[in-house]
Each structure stands twice: as C-alpha cells, then as structure tokens.
N, C-alpha and C positions, 0 to 999 in steps of 0.2 A: 377476590372474595374467598372466604374459607370454604373448603369442600363441604358439600351438603352431606349430612349424616341423618340416619333414622333416629327419631326421638326415642328416648327411653320410655317404654310403654308400661303402664300400670295394669296389673291384673284386674279383671272386671269387678265391679261392685258386687258383692255377694248378694244373692237374691234368696236369703234364708227363709223369708216369709212366703215364697212362691215355690211350691213343690214341683212345678213344671220346669224350673231352671236347672240345667245340668252343669254343675261346676266343672266336672271332668271334661265335658265337651268344650266348654268355654276356654279351659286351659289349653286343650289341644289346638284350638283355633288360634289362640294367642301365640303358641309356639310356631305354627305355620306362618303367621303374620310377621314374626320376627325376622324371617328371611328376606323381607322386602328390602332391596338395596344391598343385599349381601350374597356372595356366591356360596360361601360355606361358613358354618359357625360351629363352635364346640358347645358343650353343655354349659360351661360357665358364662360364655358370651350370651347365650339365649336366656339364661337366668337373669342376667343384668338387664337385658332389653325388655323382658316380660315382667320383671318384678316377682318372679316365682322362685321357689326354692329349687336347688339343683336336683333334689330327689324327685320333685314333681315334674321338672323338665325331663329328667331321665326316663320317667315312666311314659310321658307323652311321646318322646322320641322312640322308645321301644315299640309302642303301639303303632305309631305312624310308619316306622320302618317295616313292621310286619304287614301293614296294609299296603305298602308300596309307595307311599307318598314322599318319603325321604330315604336317602341312601347314606351309608356311613363309609368313611375311608380315613384311616389314620387318626381316629378320634374326632374328626369333624363330620358334620352332617350337611347335606344339601338337598334341595328339592329334586324330585324326579319328574319326568314327563306326565306322570299320573295326575298332576294338578291341572294340566292344560284343559282337559274336558270340562272342568268346573267353570273356567273363564269362557270357554266356547259356549257353554249352556246359557250363560248370561247374554253373550253377544248375539245369540240366535233367538233368545227368548224375550228380550226387551225390544219392543217395537222401535223405539227411538234409536237405540244402539244399532239395531239391524239395518236401519235406513240411513244412518248418518255417515257411515264410512265413505260411501260414494260421494257424498256432499263435501266432506273435508278433502277428499282426494281432488275433486273438481276445483275447489278453492285454491289448493296448493298449486295445481297445474295452471290455473288461469292467472294467478297473481304472483306465482313464483316464491311464495313464502309459506312457512309452516302453519298448519291449521289443526285445531283440535276441538273435540266436544268433551265437556267435563261435567261431572256431577259431584255433589258432596260425598266424601268418604264417610259413610254412616257409623264407622267405628269410633270416630273422634269428635263428635258433637260440633260439626261445622269448622273444625280447625284446618282440615285439608280438603283439597279437591283432587279427584282422581280422573285421569284421562280415560274416557270410555272409547273414543275413537281418536286416531292420530294420523296425520300425514305430514311428514317432515321433508322440507326442501333441502336443508343442510343443517348440521348441528349449530344451534345458535345459543347454546348454554353449555356450561362446563361439564354437565353430566348428560348422558343420552336420555331422551324422553321418548317413551314408547306407550302404547296402550297399556294401562295399568299403573303408569307412573303417577305419583302423588306429589303435590306441591302445596305450600301453605296458602290459605285463603286470603289472608290480610294484605299480601303484597303482590297479588296476581290479578290480572283483569278478569279472568274467569271467576276467580274467587270473590271478587267484589260484586260482580253481577249476581252471583248466588247469594251472597250475604244480604244484598238489597231486597231479596225476596222474603227474608225472615220476618216474622211478627216482632213487634217491639220488645216483648219480654225475652224472646229467644236471642235477639240481637244484643240486648243488654247483658244477658248472661255470658254471651261470647266475648263482648268487649271488656267484661270484668277480668279477663285474663291479661289485659294490658299492664305494663308496656310489653309490646311484642319485640322480638329480636331485630336489630337493625342489620339487614343484610348488605346494604350499601349506605352511603351518606344521604341518599334520597328517600330511603324507606320511611313511610309513615309508621310510627310506633306507638303513639299515644291514643287512648280511647277517644278523646275529643276530636283529634284530627281524623281518625278513621270514621267516626260517627258522621262527621260533616261530609267526608268524601262519599260515604255510602248513601247518605241522603241525596247528594247530587246525582249519583249513579241512578238511584231510584227515580228521580225526577226526569232525567234526560233519556233514560232507557238504554244506556251503554256505559262501559267503563274502559278507561285506558290507563296504562302504567308506563313509566319511562325510567328505566334504570333503578327500579325498586327491588327487584328480585336479584338481578345481576347487573353490573355496569354495562351500559350499552344495549340492554335488551328492552325493546319497546313492544307493547302488545295492546290489542283492543278487542273487546268482547261484547256480545249482545245476548240477551236471554232468548230461549226458545218459547214462544207464546203457547200457552195451553198445555205445557208438559206436566205429566202427572207427578213427577218429582222434579225440582228445579234443575235446569240444565242450561249450559252456556256454550256458545260457539265463539271461538276466537281465532285471531291471526297474530303471529309474532314475528318480529324481524329484528335486525341490528340497526342501531341508530346511525351507523356509518352508511347504511344501505338505503334506508327509507326515512323520510322526514315525518314529523307529526302531521303536517298538512296532507301528506300522501295517505296516512292512516285515516284521516277524517274524510278526505274527498274521494278516495278510491276504495280503501278497504272497508270502511263502515257501511256504505251502501251495498256492497257485495255481501257482507255478513248479514245485514238486515234482510236482504232478498233471500239468502240461503236459509235463514232461520224461519222466515215466513213460508218458504217452500216446505220445510220439514213439518211445520205446524199443520199445513194443509194436508200433506200426504199421510201423516202419521195419526193426527188427532181429530180429523174431521171425516 
C-alpha cells in the first residue's frame, strides 16, 4: 500500500457576511493543522498543504513562534510542547473521552488486540475520523496510530459506524465526493456500494472491514449509545492472527458490552 499522506487542505470558506468570523485566526489554525503527520515543514510546504499564500503562512508562523506554539530551525518549523495542553483540555473536559481510555485499555488487555474510540474530525465534514482514545497491542498498520491520529471514514469500521448515524441529506452530501481512493483491491469506492454498506451497518448496529484500509487489516466497531456527538468503539487485528468468526463471536460481544457500559456511566 502507498504510504499514507496528509491531504492537501483548502483554506476555510470565507465568512465575509458574518463579522464574527476571524479569518486571521482561521488561517493560524490551518497552519497548525498542517503539521498533522509531519515532523517539520517549511513555509512552502505549509503553503501547499493549507492552500494559503506564502506571505500569509509566514505571518502565521511568525505569530505562532512568538506565542511559543512552533519553533524554527534551519528554515523549517515544528510544533512545540505548548500544543499539548490543548489536547489535554479536551481529554479531561469531554466526559466520554475522560472515561473511555480505561475501557479501551481493558479491551486491549483482555483480547490482546488494539482498541480505540473515535469521533468525526469536525474540520473535514465527515471525511475523517480521529482517535480520541487509543490502546495499541502491537503495530498493525504501516504508520503508528496514536490518540489524535486521523483515518478516512469510508474504509474504516469506526468511520462506517459514524457515517451510519448521519441524516440522509448529510450522508448524501458526503457520498457525492465518490469515487473514493482505492487503498487496496478490496476498498469500496463507489457511492452506491458505500451507501448499501452503510445502510447495512445502520440496520445491524455494527460495522466490520477486511483489508480495505490496508491489506490484512481487519476491524470491527460499534456505536456508543446516547453519545452527544457520534462516537464509535473498535477493535483491530491482522487477518493472519484473527479470523472473521473470532471478530463476530468474541470481539463483537465484548465491544457491545463495553459500549453499553460507557453509555451507562457517562450519559445516564
């Protein structure tokens, strides 16, 4: 499989009619977001990733460096530890994220496979899911997956569970981006195939994928009932290690029980 890369990002739609919208702040956040998946970037690289002019990127970087959020060395910029309290504030402030880490840890320890809790990345209109909590048994994918990692919605079990929660108009708008990139020979890429698969996920209450994101990667996911924003809990493994029957007979009941536990403890 080709190495995963961050998508080229477009700068936000201008909100010229709304005086509350701060274009300069939006650009600064876009620049911060460009570092996702990258250790260090220069001005030209950030400009390409964000779709902003080099002069606009340079002003954002100057400000972010003065504030301590990025550091410069040899013409390249990288994030500093100053960004970590922002992520910590979410992890401690969101009730589900605060409670779910011990649950995914327990699933990993009990079943010996990697587990995660994911939500939609709100920056990209349902295109990606982001790991809110993560417990990894061993690396099962070509790139490391940690809390904060993002993956495409259309070819992941977590993503399909979340897509199944969307109202018809929102799902239709999402599917209008088809065809989606084929990451393996098994990836569903057409709008009709994905629509049918998501309808099945909605009806049965869980989603599974087999070698759609990467060859040999199997995963299964369930929704968190009653979550204020859609959330999904999953387990992932290698096809050489676990069979589809194991996912259905062992992993699925464990995930359903864990999701029900989170719903009871967090939302009731």
